[in-house]
C-alpha positions in Angstrom: -10.2 -33.9 -49.0 -11.5 -30.9 -50.8 -8.6 -28.9 -52.1 -9.6 -26.0 -50.0 -9.4 -27.8 -46.9 -6.0 -28.5 -45.2 -5.3 -30.5 -42.1 -2.8 -29.0 -39.7 -3.2 -31.2 -36.6 -0.3 -33.4 -35.2 0.1 -37.0 -34.6 1.6 -37.6 -31.1 3.4 -40.8 -30.6 4.9 -40.2 -27.1 1.8 -40.2 -25.4 1.4 -43.2 -23.4 -2.1 -42.9 -21.6 -5.0 -40.8 -23.3 -6.9 -39.1 -20.6 -4.3 -40.5 -18.2 -6.2 -43.9 -18.3 -6.5 -45.5 -21.9 -3.3 -47.1 -23.1 -2.2 -45.8 -26.8 0.5 -48.1 -27.9 0.2 -46.2 -31.4 -0.4 -42.8 -29.9 -3.1 -40.4 -30.8 -3.7 -37.6 -33.3 -4.8 -34.0 -32.6 -6.8 -33.1 -35.5 -7.3 -29.5 -36.8 -7.9 -27.9 -40.2 -7.9 -24.8 -42.4 -10.5 -23.7 -44.9 -9.2 -21.3 -47.2 -11.6 -19.5 -49.0 -12.3 -15.4 -49.4 -12.6 -15.8 -45.5 -10.2 -18.0 -44.0 -11.4 -20.5 -41.0 -9.3 -22.4 -38.4 -11.3 -25.2 -36.9 -10.0 -26.3 -33.8 -6.4 -25.9 -31.9 -4.4 -28.7 -30.3 -3.0 -30.3 -27.0 -0.3 -28.2 -25.2 1.9 -31.2 -25.7 2.2 -30.5 -29.5 1.7 -26.9 -29.7 4.8 -26.1 -30.9 4.5 -28.4 -33.9 0.9 -27.2 -34.6 2.1 -23.6 -34.8 4.5 -24.5 -37.6 1.9 -26.5 -39.4 -0.4 -23.4 -39.0 2.4 -20.9 -40.3 3.2 -23.2 -43.4 -0.4 -23.6 -44.3 -1.8 -20.3 -44.1 -1.8 -18.1 -47.1 1.2 -15.8 -47.2 0.4 -12.6 -45.1 -3.0 -13.7 -43.9 -4.2 -15.0 -40.6 -7.4 -16.7 -39.9 -10.6 -14.7 -40.0 -12.5 -17.2 -37.9 -11.4 -19.8 -35.1 -14.3 -22.1 -35.0 -14.3 -24.1 -31.6 -16.1 -27.4 -31.9 -15.1 -28.7 -28.4 -13.2 -27.3 -25.5 -11.5 -30.3 -23.9 -7.9 -29.5 -23.5 -6.6 -31.7 -26.2 -8.2 -29.5 -28.8 -8.2 -25.8 -27.1 -4.8 -25.1 -25.8 -4.0 -22.5 -28.4 -7.1 -20.8 -28.4 -5.9 -17.7 -26.3 -2.7 -17.4 -28.5 -4.7 -17.6 -31.7 -6.9 -14.8 -30.6 -3.8 -12.7 -29.1 -1.9 -13.1 -32.4 -4.6 -12.7 -34.9 -6.4 -9.5 -33.4 -8.9 -9.5 -36.4 -10.1 -13.2 -35.9 -13.5 -14.1 -34.4 -14.0 -17.0 -32.4 -17.1 -19.0 -33.5 -18.6 -21.4 -30.7 -22.1 -22.2 -29.1 -23.2 -20.5 -26.0 -22.2 -23.2 -23.7 -18.6 -22.9 -24.9 -18.5 -19.3 -24.5 -19.4 -19.7 -20.8 -17.1 -22.4 -20.5 -14.1 -20.4 -22.0 -12.7 -18.7 -18.9 -11.9 -22.2 -17.2 -9.9 -23.5 -20.0 -8.2 -20.5 -21.9 -5.0 -19.4 -20.5 -5.3 -15.8 -19.0 -8.1 -13.7 -19.1 -10.6 -13.8 -22.0 -9.7 -10.7 -23.6 -11.4 -11.4 -26.8 -15.1 -11.6 -25.5 -16.2 -8.9 -28.0 -15.1 -10.9 -31.0 -17.2 -14.0 -30.1 -19.9 -15.2 -32.3 -22.4 -17.6 -30.7 -23.8 -20.2 -33.0 -26.9 -22.6 -32.8 -28.4 -25.4 -34.3 -29.1 -24.4 -38.3 -26.8 -21.3 -38.0 -24.4 -20.7 -41.0 -21.5 -18.9 -41.7 -20.5 -18.1 -45.6 -16.7 -17.9 -46.3 -16.8 -17.2 -49.9 -17.6 -20.5 -51.8 -17.8 -22.5 -48.8 -20.8 -22.6 -46.5 -20.7 -23.8 -43.4 -23.8 -25.3 -41.3 -23.6 -25.6 -37.4 -24.9 -28.5 -35.8 -25.2 -28.6 -32.1 -24.0 -32.0 -30.4 -24.2 -31.6 -26.8 -22.9 -34.6 -24.6 -21.3 -36.1 -27.4 -19.3 -35.9 -25.1 -19.1 -32.7 -23.4 -22.2 -30.2 -23.0 -20.4 -27.6 -25.5 -19.7 -29.6 -28.4 -20.9 -28.8 -32.1 -20.2 -30.2 -35.4 -19.5 -28.4 -38.9 -20.9 -29.4 -42.1 -19.2 -27.7 -45.0 -21.9 -27.7 -47.6 -19.5 -27.0 -50.7 -17.1 -29.7 -49.8 -19.4 -32.0 -48.4 -17.5 -32.6 -45.5 -18.6 -33.1 -41.8 -16.1 -31.8 -39.1 -17.4 -34.1 -36.5 -15.7 -33.0 -33.3 -14.9 -36.1 -31.3 -17.4 -38.6 -32.9 -15.9 -41.0 -35.3 -12.6 -40.6 -33.9 -10.3 -43.4 -32.9 -7.1 -44.0 -31.1 -3.5 -44.8 -33.0 -2.5 -43.9 -36.5 -4.4 -41.2 -38.4 -3.2 -43.2 -41.7 -6.6 -43.7 -43.4 -5.4 -47.1 -45.0 -5.3 -48.7 -41.4 -8.3 -50.5 -40.2 -10.5 -47.8 -38.4 -13.4 -50.0 -36.4 -11.2 -51.6 -33.8 -9.7 -48.7 -32.5 -12.7 -46.4 -32.9 -14.6 -49.0 -31.2 -12.4 -49.0 -28.3 -12.5 -45.2 -28.2 -16.3 -44.9 -28.7 -17.3 -47.1 -25.9 -14.7 -45.8 -23.4 -15.1 -42.2 -24.2 -18.5 -41.6 -25.8 -20.1 -44.9 -24.9 -22.2 -43.4 -21.9 -23.7 -40.9 -24.2 -25.6 -43.2 -26.8 -28.9 -41.0 -26.8 -27.2 -38.0 -27.7 -25.2 -39.9 -30.3 -28.6 -41.0 -31.6 -29.9 -37.4 -31.8 -27.1 -35.9 -33.8 -27.3 -38.8 -36.3 -30.8 -37.9 -36.9 -29.7 -34.3 -37.7 -26.9 -35.6 -40.1 -29.5 -37.7 -42.0 -30.2 -36.6 -45.5 -27.1 -34.5 -45.6 -24.7 -35.5 -48.8 -21.5 -36.7 -46.9 -18.4 -37.3 -48.6 -15.7 -37.0 -45.7 -15.8 -37.0 -42.0 -13.1 -35.0 -40.6 -13.0 -36.1 -36.7 -10.6 -34.5 -33.9 -8.7 -37.9 -33.5 -7.7 -40.6 -36.3 -8.1 -40.4 -40.0 -10.3 -38.5 -42.3 -13.1 -41.0 -43.4 -13.7 -40.5 -47.2 -15.3 -42.8 -49.9 -18.2 -44.8 -48.7 -19.5 -43.3 -45.5 -22.2 -45.5 -44.9 -20.4 -48.3 -42.9 -19.0 -45.7 -40.3 -22.6 -44.2 -39.8 -23.9 -47.7 -39.7 -21.6 -48.9 -36.9 -22.0 -45.5 -34.9 -26.0 -46.3 -35.3 -25.4 -49.6 -34.0 -23.0 -48.7 -31.0 -25.0 -45.8 -29.8 -28.2 -47.7 -29.9 -26.3 -50.4 -27.5 -27.1 -53.0 -30.4 -25.1 -56.2 -30.5 -22.3 -55.7 -33.1 -20.9 -59.5 -33.1 -23.0 -62.2 -31.7 -20.9 -64.1 -29.2 -19.5 -64.2 -25.9 -17.2 -62.4 -23.7 -15.8 -64.6 -20.9 -14.2 -62.1 -18.2 -12.3 -63.3 -15.4 -10.2 -61.7 -12.3 -8.4 -64.9 -10.5 -6.0 -64.6 -7.6 -4.1 -67.8 -7.7 -5.2 -69.1 -11.3 -8.0 -71.3 -10.1 -10.7 -69.1 -11.3 -8.8 -68.6 -14.5 -8.9 -72.5 -15.0 -12.7 -72.3 -14.8 -13.2 -69.4 -17.3 -11.2 -71.4 -19.7 -13.1 -74.4 -19.2 -16.3 -72.3 -19.6 -14.7 -70.8 -23.0 -13.8 -74.0 -24.4 -17.7 -75.2 -23.7 -19.1 -72.3 -25.2 -17.2 -73.2 -28.4 -18.0 -76.7 -28.4 -21.7 -75.8 -27.9 -21.7 -73.5 -31.1 -21.2 -70.0 -29.7 -20.8 -67.9 -32.8 -17.5 -66.3 -31.1 -15.9 -66.4 -28.0 -13.4 -64.1 -26.4 -11.7 -64.3 -23.1 -10.0 -61.7 -21.1 -7.7 -61.9 -17.9 -8.7 -58.7 -16.2 -5.8 -58.7 -14.0 -3.3 -58.5 -17.0 -5.2 -57.5 -20.3 -6.4 -53.8 -21.3 -9.4 -53.0 -19.3 -10.5 -50.5 -21.9 -10.5 -53.6 -24.5 -12.6 -55.6 -22.3 -15.3 -52.8 -22.0 -15.3 -52.4 -25.6 -15.8 -56.5 -26.1 -18.3 -56.5 -23.6 -20.3 -53.8 -25.6 -19.7 -55.4 -28.9 -21.2 -59.0 -27.9 -24.2 -60.0 -26.8 -23.4 -62.1 -23.9 -20.9 -62.0 -20.9 -19.7 -64.3 -18.5 -17.8 -62.9 -15.4 -15.8 -64.9 -13.0 -14.4 -63.6 -10.1 -12.4 -64.7 -7.0 -13.8 -63.2 -3.5 -11.5 -60.9 -2.0 -11.7 -59.6 1.8 -15.5 -60.5 1.5 -15.7 -58.4 -1.8 -15.3 -58.8 -5.5 -11.6 -59.0 -6.7 -10.3 -55.6 -7.4 -9.7 -56.2 -11.1 -13.1 -57.4 -11.7 -14.9 -54.6 -9.4 -13.0 -51.9 -11.7 -14.3 -53.7 -14.8 -17.6 -53.5 -13.8 -17.7 -50.4 -12.3 -16.3 -48.9 -15.8 -19.3 -50.8 -17.4 -21.7 -49.2 -15.1 -20.0 -45.6 -16.0 -20.2 -46.2 -19.8 -23.8 -47.2 -19.5 -23.8 -50.9 -20.2 -27.2 -52.4 -21.1 -29.5 -54.6 -23.0 -27.0 -57.6 -22.5 -27.2 -61.2 -21.1 -24.9 -62.0 -18.0 -23.7 -65.2 -16.4 -21.9 -65.0 -13.0 -19.5 -67.6 -11.4 -17.6 -66.9 -8.1 -14.9 -68.6 -6.0 -14.6 -68.4 -2.4 -12.7 -71.2 -0.2 -14.5 -70.5 2.8 -16.9 -67.2 2.3 -17.7 -66.8 -1.0 -19.3 -63.1 -1.8 -18.2 -62.3 -5.2 -21.3 -63.5 -6.9 -23.8 -61.7 -4.7 -22.1 -58.3 -5.2 -21.7 -58.9 -9.0 -25.1 -59.5 -9.2 -25.9 -56.3 -7.3 -23.7 -54.2 -9.5 -25.4 -55.8 -12.7 -28.9 -55.2 -11.2 -27.8 -51.5 -11.0 -27.6 -51.4 -14.7 -30.3 -51.2 -17.4 -31.6 -54.1 -19.5 -29.3 -56.9 -17.9 -30.7 -60.4 -17.8 -28.9 -62.4 -15.4 -28.7 -66.0 -16.8 -29.1 -68.6 -13.9 -27.6 -70.4 -12.3 -25.0 -68.4 -10.7 -22.1 -70.8 -9.8 -20.1 -71.2 -6.5 -16.7 -72.7 -6.8 -14.7 -73.4 -3.5 -11.2 -73.5 -5.0 -10.7 -75.9 -7.7 -13.4 -77.1 -10.2 -15.2 -80.3 -9.2 -16.8 -82.8 -11.3 -20.0 -81.2 -10.1 -18.9 -77.8 -11.1 -18.1 -78.7 -14.5 -21.7 -80.1 -15.0 -23.0 -76.9 -13.4 -20.8 -74.8 -16.0 -22.2 -76.8 -18.9 -25.8 -76.3 -17.8 -25.0 -72.6 -17.6 -23.3 -72.5 -20.9 -26.2 -73.8 -22.5 -28.8 -71.6 -20.8 -26.5 -68.6 -21.7 -26.6 -69.7 -25.4 -30.4 -70.0 -25.4 -30.9 -66.9 -23.6 
């Protein structure tokens, strides 16, 4: 990064569930930055969990005898805003810079009364802030993925402070693979808001960017184009990896056997890539990631109380919440005496956008029969042609 920009964030390896739902076996980083110039800008704070560590980093990094002149708030989500009130109280000369929407939301998230209202500077698209050598440009990014979000472009350092965009779960080490955990992060956190991401990518077009500094994960430096290209693919719901995800939810293993048979058939018939996931045991967030990543999906579910087996229902509900669209889907149900999962799954997919159901929908009644195997082969052919 530019010599005037110092990271003061904290890497939290103790957290088990991000947003109380996403497993993070390698933790999560809460990123924050100081730009030291004639004026000092502090960009975002931290989660309450790591507030003491963050304060130590702040004290250690600030020039001796100086405090921040500006606290720039890109995003108010609690994992980035827990120390806003503390900063404004400790440094009475500090001005808070944020969007109008963020100003209106502050009282709902800051500890105690907002006693610094007269020190708030509202900014919008195209507004700038001169620190001395560094000129900051503000880029509003509403619904990426909260309504108050903005990004900050440092014209001098050619650095984009991107809020939650371009973030990832896990280690902030830039030498580790970025895409896998960034993809899981994108589709589960930001995925529903593809159009707002597309809008902000258009705003960024033409800017010379040497580094992207997100609120989670590593600072991205060097050739930025691959990261931008992936975000373009993800946010426009295009297929990243041609292939098929086979997702199953099986009560006693019979539906799982059919899923494995289907996966083997697809491989034999030349599918580019086949992934299989057990929705009862595997990470659902990773299953959502793979469903968005690939162009084709096969869902196989047992019937349970005349409904979809809950692990499958949860998966499909999550896909719908995240805006799953523009994909080809095949459906297989299993039910001994009153199969209903297939019809219910079809209804859920019909509520999504641009989903093509590939026929035939197949009904198993317990173990696969030879007739079932023939039908699965036909379905595999039809899916690969779709």
